C-alpha positions as CSV (number, residue, x, y, z in Angstrom):
1,M,113.9,115.6,94.6
2,L,115.4,113.5,91.8
3,G,116.1,116.7,89.4
4,G,115.8,114.9,86.1
5,G,113.4,111.8,87.9
6,L,114.8,108.0,87.8
7,V,117.0,106.4,85.6
8,P,116.6,102.3,85.0
9,G,118.5,100.2,86.4
10,A,119.9,103.1,89.0
11,V,120.0,102.7,92.6
12,V,118.1,105.5,94.8
13,L,118.5,106.0,98.6
14,I,116.2,107.5,100.4
15,G,117.4,109.3,104.0
16,G,115.9,111.7,106.2
17,D,114.5,111.6,110.2
18,P,111.8,108.9,111.2
19,G,108.3,109.4,111.0
20,I,108.4,111.5,107.7
21,G,106.7,109.0,105.3
22,K,110.0,107.7,103.4
23,S,108.3,104.6,103.6
24,T,104.9,105.6,102.4
25,L,106.1,108.1,99.2
26,L,108.6,105.1,98.7
27,L,105.7,102.0,98.7
28,Q,103.3,104.6,96.6
29,S,106.2,105.4,94.4
30,L,106.9,102.0,93.6
31,A,103.5,100.6,93.4
32,T,103.1,103.2,90.7
33,M,105.9,102.3,88.4
34,G,105.0,98.5,88.8
35,G,101.6,99.4,87.3
36,G,99.6,99.1,90.5
37,T,97.8,102.3,90.5
38,T,95.8,104.3,88.3
39,G,97.7,107.0,85.8
40,E,99.9,107.2,83.0
41,T,101.8,103.2,83.9
42,A,98.4,101.7,84.6
43,G,98.5,98.2,83.2
44,A,102.1,98.6,82.4
45,A,103.3,95.6,84.9
46,R,107.5,96.4,85.6
47,K,108.8,94.7,87.9
48,V,110.5,96.9,91.1
49,I,112.7,95.8,93.8
50,Y,112.3,97.6,97.1
51,V,115.1,96.9,99.7
52,S,114.4,97.6,103.3
53,G,117.3,97.4,106.3
54,E,114.3,98.2,109.1
55,E,111.3,96.9,108.0
56,S,109.9,93.5,107.5
57,P,107.9,92.4,104.4
58,Q,105.0,91.8,106.4
59,Q,105.4,95.8,107.6
60,I,105.2,96.6,104.0
61,A,102.7,94.7,103.0
62,L,100.5,96.0,106.2
63,R,101.4,99.3,104.7
64,A,100.6,98.7,101.4
65,K,96.9,97.6,102.4
66,R,96.6,100.4,104.0
67,L,97.3,102.5,101.6
68,N,95.2,100.6,99.1
69,A,97.8,100.3,96.8
70,N,98.6,97.3,94.2
71,A,101.9,96.1,95.4
72,E,101.8,93.1,93.6
73,H,104.7,93.8,91.2
74,V,106.8,95.2,94.2
75,H,109.5,92.7,94.9
76,V,110.8,93.3,98.9
77,L,113.9,92.1,99.9
78,P,115.1,92.5,103.4
79,E,118.4,93.4,103.6
80,T,121.1,95.4,105.5
81,S,124.5,94.6,103.4
82,L,124.1,95.7,100.2
83,G,126.5,92.9,99.1
84,K,123.6,90.8,99.6
85,S,121.3,92.5,97.9
86,R,123.3,92.7,94.8
87,R,122.8,88.8,94.3
């Protein structure tokens, strides 16, 4: 999907039909990148940001709980304007 992987400092827009798992995939990936799951990045805490134009922070927190994902280092910004999210 991303060819060579994620580039530090890059912005990635994920789109698709409702209900196909975009939010679940993103949250699991961000929790892993933030050091919140087992694997290669476990314990290597990094700050990551999840900008959501459709879901509230409460909805995202509930999904993280259902997935048993430690999203401690995932910062959620509910925003629909890219200009505001860059501040």
